[in-house]
DSSP file (Angstrom, degrees, kcal/mol; ACC not computed):
  #  RESIDUE AA STRUCTURE BP1 BP2  ACC     N-H-->O    O-->H-N    N-H-->O    O-->H-N    TCO  KAPPA ALPHA  PHI   PSI    X-CA   Y-CA   Z-CA
    1    1 A X              0   0    0      0, 0.0     2,-0.3     0, 0.0     0, 0.0   0.000 360.0 360.0 360.0 124.4  -38.4    9.8   11.9
    2    2 A X        -     0   0    0      2,-0.0     2,-0.5     0, 0.0     0, 0.0  -0.644 360.0-144.9 -93.7 153.2  -35.6    7.6   10.5
    3    3 A X        -     0   0    0     -2,-0.3     2,-0.4     2,-0.0     0, 0.0  -0.969   8.6-143.2-120.7 124.4  -32.0    8.4   10.8
    4    4 A X        -     0   0    0     -2,-0.5     2,-0.5     1,-0.0    -2,-0.0  -0.709  12.3-138.8 -89.0 134.2  -29.5    7.6    8.0
    5    5 A X        -     0   0    0     -2,-0.4     2,-0.3    41,-0.0    41,-0.0  -0.804  17.0-131.9 -93.2 128.2  -26.1    6.5    9.0
    6    6 A X        -     0   0    0     -2,-0.5     2,-1.3     1,-0.1     3,-0.1  -0.630   9.5-135.2 -80.2 134.0  -23.2    8.0    6.9
    7    7 A X     >  -     0   0    0     -2,-0.3     4,-2.2     1,-0.2     3,-0.3  -0.731  25.1-179.7 -88.4  91.0  -20.7    5.5    5.6
    8    8 A X  H  > S+     0   0    0     -2,-1.3     4,-2.6    37,-0.6     5,-0.2   0.769  77.1  63.2 -67.5 -25.1  -17.5    7.5    6.4
    9    9 A X  H  > S+     0   0    0     36,-0.2     4,-1.9     2,-0.2    -1,-0.2   0.941 108.5  41.4 -61.4 -46.3  -15.3    4.7    5.0
   10   10 A X  H  > S+     0   0    0     -3,-0.3     4,-3.0     2,-0.2    -2,-0.2   0.907 113.0  53.9 -67.5 -42.1  -16.9    5.3    1.6
   11   11 A X  H  X S+     0   0    0     -4,-2.2     4,-2.3     1,-0.2    -2,-0.2   0.939 112.9  42.6 -57.8 -48.7  -16.8    9.1    2.0
   12   12 A X  H  X S+     0   0    0     -4,-2.6     4,-2.1     2,-0.2    -1,-0.2   0.833 113.2  52.7 -70.4 -32.1  -13.1    9.0    2.7
   13   13 A X  H  X S+     0   0    0     -4,-1.9     4,-2.5    -5,-0.2    -2,-0.2   0.920 109.4  49.5 -66.7 -43.5  -12.4    6.5    0.0
   14   14 A X  H  X S+     0   0    0     -4,-3.0     4,-1.8     1,-0.2    -2,-0.2   0.931 110.3  50.8 -59.0 -45.8  -14.3    8.7   -2.5
   15   15 A X  H  <>S+     0   0    0     -4,-2.3     5,-2.9     1,-0.2    -1,-0.2   0.908 110.0  49.2 -59.5 -42.1  -12.2   11.7   -1.4
   16   16 A X  H ><5S+     0   0    0     -4,-2.1     3,-1.6     1,-0.2    -1,-0.2   0.911 109.1  52.6 -63.8 -41.2   -9.0    9.8   -1.8
   17   17 A X  H 3<5S+     0   0    0     -4,-2.5    -1,-0.2     1,-0.3    -2,-0.2   0.822 106.5  54.4 -62.4 -30.8  -10.1    8.7   -5.3
   18   18 A X  T 3<5S-     0   0    0     -4,-1.8    -1,-0.3    -5,-0.2    -2,-0.2   0.394 129.4 -97.4 -84.6   3.2  -10.7   12.4   -6.1
   19   19 A X  T < 5S+     0   0    0     -3,-1.6     2,-0.9     1,-0.2    -3,-0.2   0.557  85.5 126.9  96.4   9.3   -7.2   13.2   -5.1
   20   20 A X      < -     0   0    0     -5,-2.9    -1,-0.2    -6,-0.2    -2,-0.1  -0.827  42.1-169.8-102.3  97.9   -7.7   14.4   -1.5
   21   21 A X     >  -     0   0    0     -2,-0.9     4,-2.6    -5,-0.1     5,-0.2  -0.138  37.8 -92.6 -81.9 178.8   -5.3   12.2    0.6
   22   22 A X  H  > S+     0   0    0      1,-0.2     4,-2.4     2,-0.2     5,-0.2   0.860 123.0  53.1 -61.7 -38.9   -5.1   11.9    4.3
   23   23 A X  H  > S+     0   0    0      2,-0.2     4,-1.8     1,-0.2    -1,-0.2   0.930 112.4  44.3 -64.9 -44.2   -2.5   14.6    4.7
   24   24 A X  H  > S+     0   0    0      2,-0.2     4,-2.5     1,-0.2    -2,-0.2   0.900 112.5  52.3 -66.5 -39.7   -4.6   17.1    2.9
   25   25 A X  H  X S+     0   0    0     -4,-2.6     4,-2.5     1,-0.2     6,-0.5   0.892 106.8  53.7 -62.3 -38.6   -7.7   16.0    4.8
   26   26 A X  H  X S+     0   0    0     -4,-2.4     4,-2.3     1,-0.2    -1,-0.2   0.916 111.5  45.5 -60.8 -42.4   -5.8   16.5    8.1
   27   27 A X  H  < S+     0   0    0     -4,-1.8    -2,-0.2     1,-0.2    -1,-0.2   0.892 116.6  44.8 -67.1 -40.1   -5.0   20.1    7.0
   28   28 A X  H  < S+     0   0    0     -4,-2.5    -2,-0.2     1,-0.1    -1,-0.2   0.811 128.6  23.4 -75.2 -30.9   -8.6   20.8    5.8
   29   29 A X  H  < S-     0   0    0     -4,-2.5    -3,-0.2     2,-0.2    -2,-0.2   0.662  91.8-125.9-111.9 -21.1  -10.4   19.3    8.8
   30   30 A X     <  +     0   0    0     -4,-2.3     2,-0.4    -5,-0.4    -4,-0.2   0.557  65.7 134.9  81.0   7.7   -7.9   19.4   11.7
   31   31 A X        -     0   0    0     -6,-0.5    -1,-0.3    -5,-0.1    -2,-0.2  -0.773  62.6-109.3 -92.3 132.3   -8.5   15.6   12.2
   32   32 A X     >  -     0   0    0     -2,-0.4     4,-2.0     1,-0.1     3,-0.5  -0.251  22.0-121.7 -60.3 145.9   -5.4   13.6   12.8
   33   33 A X  H  > S+     0   0    0      1,-0.2     4,-2.8     2,-0.2     5,-0.2   0.846 111.4  59.0 -58.0 -36.2   -4.4   11.3    9.9
   34   34 A X  H  > S+     0   0    0      1,-0.2     4,-2.2     2,-0.2    -1,-0.2   0.900 106.7  47.5 -62.8 -38.7   -4.6    8.2   12.1
   35   35 A X  H  > S+     0   0    0     -3,-0.5     4,-1.9     2,-0.2    -1,-0.2   0.900 112.4  49.1 -66.6 -40.9   -8.2    8.9   12.9
   36   36 A X  H  X S+     0   0    0     -4,-2.0     4,-2.6     2,-0.2    -2,-0.2   0.903 110.4  51.4 -64.1 -41.1   -9.0    9.5    9.2
   37   37 A X  H  X S+     0   0    0     -4,-2.8     4,-2.6     2,-0.2     6,-0.3   0.911 108.1  51.4 -63.1 -43.1   -7.2    6.2    8.4
   38   38 A X  H  X>S+     0   0    0     -4,-2.2     6,-1.7     1,-0.2     5,-1.2   0.903 112.4  46.6 -61.4 -40.5   -9.2    4.3   11.0
   39   39 A X  H  <5S+     0   0    0     -4,-1.9     3,-0.4     2,-0.2    -2,-0.2   0.923 113.0  48.6 -67.1 -43.4  -12.5    5.7    9.6
   40   40 A X  H  <5S+     0   0    0     -4,-2.6    -2,-0.2     1,-0.2    -1,-0.2   0.889 114.7  44.8 -65.3 -38.8  -11.4    4.9    5.9
   41   41 A X  H  <5S-     0   0    0     -4,-2.6    -1,-0.2    -5,-0.2    -2,-0.2   0.604 112.3-120.5 -82.2 -10.8  -10.4    1.3    6.8
   42   42 A X  T  <5S+     0   0    0     -4,-0.9    -3,-0.2    -3,-0.4    -4,-0.1   0.530  80.1 120.7  86.7   6.0  -13.6    0.8    8.9
   43   43 A X  S   <S+     0   0    0     -5,-1.2     2,-0.4    -6,-0.3    -4,-0.2   0.741  86.4  35.4 -74.0 -20.4  -11.9    0.0   12.2
   44   44 A X  S    S-     0   0    0     -6,-1.7    -2,-0.3    -7,-0.1    -1,-0.2  -0.998  75.2-169.5-126.1 126.7  -13.7    3.0   13.5
   45   45 A X        +     0   0    0     -2,-0.4   -37,-0.6     1,-0.2     2,-0.4   0.826  66.0  28.7 -91.5 -30.9  -17.2    3.5   12.0
   46   46 A X        -     0   0    0    -39,-0.1    -1,-0.2   -38,-0.1     2,-0.1  -0.993  65.2-146.2-135.1 134.3  -18.3    6.9   13.2
   47   47 A X        -     0   0    0     -2,-0.4   -39,-0.0     1,-0.2     2,-0.0  -0.349  42.9 -83.4 -81.3 172.6  -16.4   10.1   14.1
   48   48 A X     >  -     0   0    0     -2,-0.1     4,-2.5     1,-0.1     5,-0.2  -0.330  52.3 -97.2 -68.5 166.7  -17.5   12.5   16.8
   49   49 A X  H  > S+     0   0    0      1,-0.2     4,-2.4     2,-0.2     5,-0.2   0.907 121.5  47.7 -55.7 -51.0  -20.1   15.0   15.6
   50   50 A X  H  > S+     0   0    0      1,-0.2     4,-2.0     2,-0.2    -1,-0.2   0.893 113.3  48.1 -61.8 -41.3  -17.8   17.9   14.9
   51   51 A X  H  > S+     0   0    0      2,-0.2     4,-2.6     1,-0.2    -1,-0.2   0.898 110.5  52.5 -65.6 -39.8  -15.3   15.7   13.0
   52   52 A X  H  X S+     0   0    0     -4,-2.5     4,-2.4     1,-0.2    -2,-0.2   0.901 108.1  50.8 -61.8 -41.3  -18.2   14.3   11.0
   53   53 A X  H  X S+     0   0    0     -4,-2.4     4,-2.0    -5,-0.2    -1,-0.2   0.918 111.4  48.1 -62.1 -43.8  -19.4   17.7   10.1
   54   54 A X  H  X S+     0   0    0     -4,-2.0     4,-2.1     2,-0.2    -2,-0.2   0.916 111.3  49.7 -64.5 -43.8  -15.9   18.8    8.9
   55   55 A X  H  X S+     0   0    0     -4,-2.6     4,-2.6     1,-0.2    -1,-0.2   0.934 112.7  47.2 -60.5 -45.5  -15.5   15.6    6.8
   56   56 A X  H  X S+     0   0    0     -4,-2.4     4,-2.6     2,-0.2    -1,-0.2   0.828 107.3  57.1 -68.5 -31.0  -18.9   16.1    5.2
   57   57 A X  H  X S+     0   0    0     -4,-2.0     4,-1.7     2,-0.2    -1,-0.2   0.940 112.1  41.4 -61.8 -47.1  -18.1   19.8    4.5
   58   58 A X  H  X S+     0   0    0     -4,-2.1     4,-2.8     2,-0.2     5,-0.2   0.903 113.5  54.4 -66.8 -41.3  -15.0   18.8    2.5
   59   59 A X  H  X S+     0   0    0     -4,-2.6     4,-2.7     1,-0.2     5,-0.2   0.929 107.8  48.6 -59.1 -47.6  -16.8   15.9    0.9
   60   60 A X  H  X S+     0   0    0     -4,-2.6     4,-1.7     1,-0.2    -1,-0.2   0.912 113.4  47.6 -60.9 -42.7  -19.6   18.2   -0.4
   61   61 A X  H  X S+     0   0    0     -4,-1.7     4,-1.4    -5,-0.2    -2,-0.2   0.929 115.6  43.6 -63.7 -46.5  -17.1   20.7   -1.8
   62   62 A X  H  X S+     0   0    0     -4,-2.8     4,-2.3     1,-0.2    -2,-0.2   0.825 108.6  58.0 -71.7 -31.5  -15.0   18.0   -3.5
   63   63 A X  H  X S+     0   0    0     -4,-2.7     4,-1.7    -5,-0.2    -1,-0.2   0.900 104.5  52.1 -64.8 -39.4  -18.0   16.2   -4.9
   64   64 A X  H  X S+     0   0    0     -4,-1.7     4,-0.7    -5,-0.2    -1,-0.2   0.908 110.4  48.4 -61.4 -41.9  -19.1   19.4   -6.7
   65   65 A X  H >< S+     0   0    0     -4,-1.4     3,-0.7     1,-0.2    -2,-0.2   0.900 110.4  51.4 -64.0 -40.5  -15.6   19.6   -8.2
   66   66 A X  H 3< S+     0   0    0     -4,-2.3    -1,-0.2     1,-0.2    -2,-0.2   0.789 104.8  57.2 -69.0 -28.1  -15.7   16.0   -9.3
   67   67 A X  H 3<        0   0    0     -4,-1.7    -1,-0.2     1,-0.2    -2,-0.2   0.692 360.0 360.0 -76.4 -18.6  -19.1   16.4  -11.0
   68   68 A X    <<        0   0    0     -4,-0.7    -1,-0.2    -3,-0.7    -2,-0.1   0.478 360.0 360.0 -75.3 360.0  -17.8   19.2  -13.3
């Protein structure tokens, strides 16, 4: 079984491009902006499991909006 690694830098960059900035992400996920910034810039490559789930929850919701 292979395991795919999520590129959280790209995910957060996409969200920012779609108009969801760090402050809004902090409100939506409960993750501090400094942590989100580190992930987006790539200085931290992976969040803890719960934070990753929250980021992906917001990403899936916003991606659907962007596709419309």
